[in-house]
MDTraj code that builds the backbone (N, CA, C; nanometers):
import mdtraj as md
import numpy as np

residues = "MET GLN THR GLN GLU ILE THR ILE HIS VAL THR PRO GLU ALA ALA SER ILE TYR LYS SER ALA SER GLU GLN GLU ARG ARG LYS LEU ASP ALA LEU LEU SER LEU ARG LEU SER GLU VAL SER ARG PRO SER ARG SER LEU LYS GLU ILE MET ARG GLU ALA SER ARG GLU ALA ARG LYS ARG GLY LEU THR GLU GLU ILE THR GLN THR GLU TRP SER ASP ASP ARG GLY LEU ALA ARG PRO".split()
xyz = np.array([
    [6.6386, 18.5236, -7.3036],
    [6.6953, 18.6555, -7.3013],
    [6.7738, 18.6737, -7.1720],
    [6.8948, 18.7211, -7.1852],
    [6.9750, 18.7501, -7.0674],
    [6.9293, 18.8814, -7.0075],
    [6.9363, 18.8890, -6.8760],
    [6.9001, 19.0127, -6.8082],
    [7.0129, 19.0537, -6.7145],
    [7.0073, 19.1784, -6.6758],
    [7.1046, 19.2316, -6.5816],
    [7.0285, 19.3181, -6.4826],
    [7.0604, 19.3024, -6.3568],
    [6.9933, 19.3800, -6.2529],
    [7.0483, 19.5213, -6.2482],
    [6.9561, 19.6193, -6.2360],
    [6.9940, 19.7591, -6.2199],
    [6.9146, 19.8171, -6.1031],
    [6.9533, 19.9343, -6.0600],
    [6.8806, 20.0050, -5.9557],
    [6.8278, 20.1347, -6.0147],
    [6.6985, 20.1606, -5.9958],
    [6.6398, 20.2854, -6.0421],
    [6.5663, 20.3512, -5.9261],
    [6.5457, 20.4804, -5.9356],
    [6.4732, 20.5541, -5.8334],
    [6.3308, 20.5775, -5.8816],
    [6.2356, 20.5383, -5.7993],
    [6.0938, 20.5569, -5.8291],
    [6.0262, 20.6172, -5.7071],
    [5.9027, 20.6579, -5.7250],
    [5.8284, 20.7128, -5.6122],
    [5.8018, 20.6022, -5.5107],
    [5.7797, 20.6390, -5.3854],
    [5.7467, 20.5376, -5.2847],
    [5.6232, 20.4558, -5.3242],
    [5.5264, 20.5204, -5.3846],
    [5.4053, 20.4497, -5.4269],
    [5.4368, 20.3450, -5.5347],
    [5.5185, 20.3830, -5.6316],
    [5.5561, 20.2889, -5.7377],
    [5.6344, 20.1718, -5.6797],
    [5.7231, 20.2008, -5.5862],
    [5.8009, 20.0938, -5.5222],
    [5.7097, 19.9983, -5.4472],
    [5.6121, 20.0525, -5.3779],
    [5.5173, 19.9695, -5.3031],
    [5.4366, 19.8801, -5.3962],
    [5.3919, 19.9356, -5.5065],
    [5.3147, 19.8575, -5.6038],
    [5.3998, 19.7449, -5.6605],
    [5.5244, 19.7759, -5.6954],
    [5.6123, 19.6738, -5.7520],
    [5.6388, 19.5635, -5.6499],
    [5.6683, 19.6037, -5.5274],
    [5.6988, 19.5054, -5.4233],
    [5.5793, 19.4168, -5.3911],
    [5.4592, 19.4710, -5.4025],
    [5.3408, 19.3915, -5.3701],
    [5.2869, 19.3131, -5.4897],
    [5.3447, 19.3344, -5.6075],
    [5.3004, 19.2629, -5.7279],
    [5.3412, 19.1162, -5.7204],
    [5.2638, 19.0335, -5.7894],
    [5.2988, 18.8919, -5.7964],
    [5.4252, 18.8763, -5.8807],
    [5.4865, 18.7607, -5.8716],
    [5.6077, 18.7346, -5.9488],
    [5.5803, 18.7496, -6.0988],
    [5.4639, 18.7036, -6.1430],
    [5.4270, 18.7147, -6.2850],
    [5.4132, 18.8623, -6.3257],
    [5.3479, 18.9431, -6.2422],
    [5.3337, 19.0852, -6.2719],
    [5.4694, 19.1545, -6.2732],
    [5.5580, 19.1165, -6.1814],
    [5.6923, 19.1750, -6.1794],
    [5.7678, 19.1436, -6.3079],
    [5.7568, 19.0201, -6.3544],
    [5.8244, 18.9827, -6.4797],
    [5.7706, 19.0661, -6.5954],
    [5.6397, 19.0885, -6.5974],
    [5.5797, 19.1711, -6.7027],
    [5.6321, 19.3142, -6.6945],
    [5.6354, 19.3686, -6.5735],
    [5.6860, 19.5045, -6.5561],
    [5.8334, 19.5140, -6.5947],
    [5.9117, 19.4151, -6.5556],
    [6.0537, 19.4127, -6.5912],
    [6.0716, 19.4116, -6.7429],
    [5.9961, 19.3260, -6.8097],
    [6.0070, 19.3152, -6.9555],
    [5.9621, 19.4445, -7.0225],
    [5.8539, 19.5013, -6.9730],
    [5.8019, 19.6249, -7.0294],
    [5.9029, 19.7385, -7.0139],
    [5.9599, 19.7520, -6.8960],
    [6.0583, 19.8567, -6.8725],
    [6.1824, 19.8354, -6.9593],
    [6.2261, 19.7132, -6.9714],
    [6.3423, 19.6825, -7.0535],
    [6.3189, 19.7235, -7.1990],
    [6.2027, 19.6883, -7.2511],
    [6.1699, 19.7254, -7.3892],
    [6.1646, 19.8761, -7.4069],
    [6.1022, 19.9412, -7.3134],
    [6.0859, 20.0863, -7.3254],
    [6.2188, 20.1602, -7.3111],
    [6.3032, 20.1146, -7.2229],
    [6.4336, 20.1783, -7.2109],
    [6.5131, 20.1632, -7.3400],
    [6.5008, 20.0490, -7.4033],
    [6.5683, 20.0282, -7.5317],
    [6.5127, 20.1219, -7.6378],
    [6.3825, 20.1400, -7.6370],
    [6.3195, 20.2270, -7.7362],
    [6.3530, 20.3736, -7.7147],
    [6.3708, 20.4144, -7.5911],
    [6.4015, 20.5542, -7.5618],
    [6.5332, 20.5945, -7.6270],
    [6.6226, 20.5013, -7.6412],
    [6.7520, 20.5334, -7.7011],
    [6.7401, 20.5587, -7.8515],
    [6.6283, 20.5212, -7.9087],
    [6.6036, 20.5482, -8.0508],
    [6.5230, 20.6773, -8.0619],
    [6.5763, 20.7807, -8.1244],
    [6.5125, 20.9127, -8.1258],
    [6.3921, 20.9259, -8.2182],
    [6.3433, 20.8192, -8.2769],
    [6.2349, 20.8309, -8.3746],
    [6.1006, 20.8705, -8.3127],
    [6.0803, 20.8437, -8.1835],
    [5.9540, 20.8801, -8.1184],
    [5.9816, 20.9536, -7.9881],
    [5.8854, 21.0342, -7.9477],
    [5.9016, 21.1068, -7.8219],
    [5.8804, 21.0126, -7.7040],
    [5.9362, 21.0501, -7.5909],
    [5.9194, 20.9716, -7.4693],
    [5.7717, 20.9612, -7.4328],
    [5.6978, 21.0686, -7.4484],
    [5.5552, 21.0677, -7.4155],
    [5.4800, 20.9664, -7.5034],
    [5.5127, 20.9603, -7.6308],
    [5.4506, 20.8648, -7.7220],
    [5.4836, 20.7216, -7.6805],
    [5.6077, 20.6986, -7.6441],
    [5.6498, 20.5657, -7.5987],
    [5.5744, 20.5278, -7.4719],
    [5.5598, 20.6242, -7.3807],
    [5.4881, 20.5972, -7.2564],
    [5.3417, 20.5627, -7.2827],
    [5.2795, 20.6325, -7.3765],
    [5.1399, 20.6012, -7.4122],
    [5.1289, 20.4587, -7.4657],
    [5.2182, 20.4253, -7.5563],
    [5.2163, 20.2907, -7.6127],
    [5.2433, 20.1853, -7.5055],
    [5.3359, 20.2148, -7.4169],
    [5.3677, 20.1214, -7.3090],
    [5.2455, 20.0969, -7.2218],
    [5.1714, 20.2012, -7.1924],
    [5.0496, 20.1861, -7.1123],
    [4.9462, 20.1012, -7.1854],
    [4.9298, 20.1247, -7.3130],
    [4.8344, 20.0440, -7.3919],
    [4.8752, 19.8968, -7.3918],
    [5.0019, 19.8719, -7.4168],
    [5.0509, 19.7340, -7.4193],
    [5.0378, 19.6673, -7.2821],
    [5.0655, 19.7427, -7.1784],
    [5.0547, 19.6882, -7.0430],
    [4.9104, 19.6475, -7.0142],
    [4.8154, 19.7315, -7.0527],
    [4.6742, 19.6978, -7.0304],
    [4.6346, 19.5739, -7.1104],
    [4.6860, 19.5634, -7.2327],
    [4.6580, 19.4444, -7.3144],
    [4.7094, 19.3176, -7.2468],
    [4.8207, 19.3311, -7.1745],
    [4.8831, 19.2158, -7.1097],
    [4.8313, 19.1920, -6.9685],
    [4.7282, 19.2650, -6.9306],
    [4.6640, 19.2380, -6.8031],
    [4.7045, 19.3252, -6.6869],
    [4.7925, 19.4213, -6.7081],
    [4.8261, 19.5117, -6.5985],
    [4.7126, 19.6121, -6.5826],
    [4.6850, 19.6502, -6.4622],
    [4.5726, 19.7394, -6.4370],
    [4.6066, 19.8831, -6.4721],
    [4.5032, 19.9615, -6.4929],
    [4.5198, 20.1042, -6.5196],
    [4.5935, 20.1714, -6.4032],
    [4.5621, 20.1291, -6.2806],
    [4.6271, 20.1869, -6.1633],
    [4.7784, 20.1668, -6.1684],
    [4.8210, 20.0473, -6.2034],
    [4.9648, 20.0198, -6.2098],
    [5.0291, 20.1022, -6.3206],
    [4.9674, 20.1042, -6.4384],
    [5.0297, 20.1779, -6.5482],
    [5.0319, 20.3271, -6.5190],
    [4.9263, 20.3814, -6.4617],
    [4.9240, 20.5241, -6.4291],
    [5.0287, 20.5576, -6.3242],
    [5.0407, 20.4734, -6.2234],
    [5.1382, 20.4986, -6.1176],
    [5.2796, 20.4926, -6.1736],
    [5.3063, 20.3957, -6.2578],
    [5.4396, 20.3813, -6.3141],
    [5.4787, 20.5004, -6.4003],
    [5.3830, 20.5580, -6.4727],
    [5.4162, 20.6650, -6.5655],
    [5.3901, 20.8043, -6.5071],
    [5.3389, 20.8108, -6.3865],
    [5.3067, 20.9403, -6.3254],
    [5.4300, 21.0062, -6.2669],
    [5.4202, 21.1380, -6.2600],
    [5.5189, 21.2125, -6.1820],
    [5.4545, 21.3433, -6.1399],
    [5.5227, 21.4214, -6.0634],
    [5.4666, 21.5450, -6.0086],
    [5.4464, 21.6529, -6.1136],
    [5.4991, 21.6363, -6.2319],
    [5.4866, 21.7382, -6.3363],
    [5.3631, 21.7169, -6.4228],
    [5.2836, 21.6151, -6.3930],
    [5.1601, 21.5933, -6.4666],
    [5.1762, 21.5270, -6.6012],
    [5.2767, 21.4463, -6.6196],
    [5.2966, 21.3782, -6.7474],
    [5.2089, 21.2541, -6.7610],
    [5.1390, 21.2184, -6.6601],
    [5.0781, 21.0870, -6.6485],
    [4.9855, 21.0448, -6.7609],
    [4.8696, 21.0879, -6.7688],
    [4.7628, 21.0301, -6.8510],
    [4.8006, 21.0160, -6.9962],
    [4.8383, 20.8970, -7.0378],
    [4.8684, 20.8733, -7.1792],
    [4.7425, 20.8662, -7.2613],
])
top = md.Topology()
chain = top.add_chain()
for i, resn in enumerate(residues, 1):
    res = top.add_residue(resn, chain, resSeq=i)
    for name in ("N", "CA", "C"):
        top.add_atom(name, md.element.get_by_symbol(name[0]), res)
traj = md.Trajectory(xyz[None], top)
């Protein structure tokens, strides 16, 4: 699969977690984000539903609850899928 580098804005905590992740964990996060961004463009499901599924899939693939919660959290309380 071809990839393209992009820049996104995340919380300082999320950036720290990503930067401290192993190369394997980063690849998983990259793939997960890529899939989810593609799915968001399809209006069949809500963003919140996609985020819940993404968290479930991430946990299945070995990402910790802390990482998934941090990635999907924001100040508006959308976090807990």
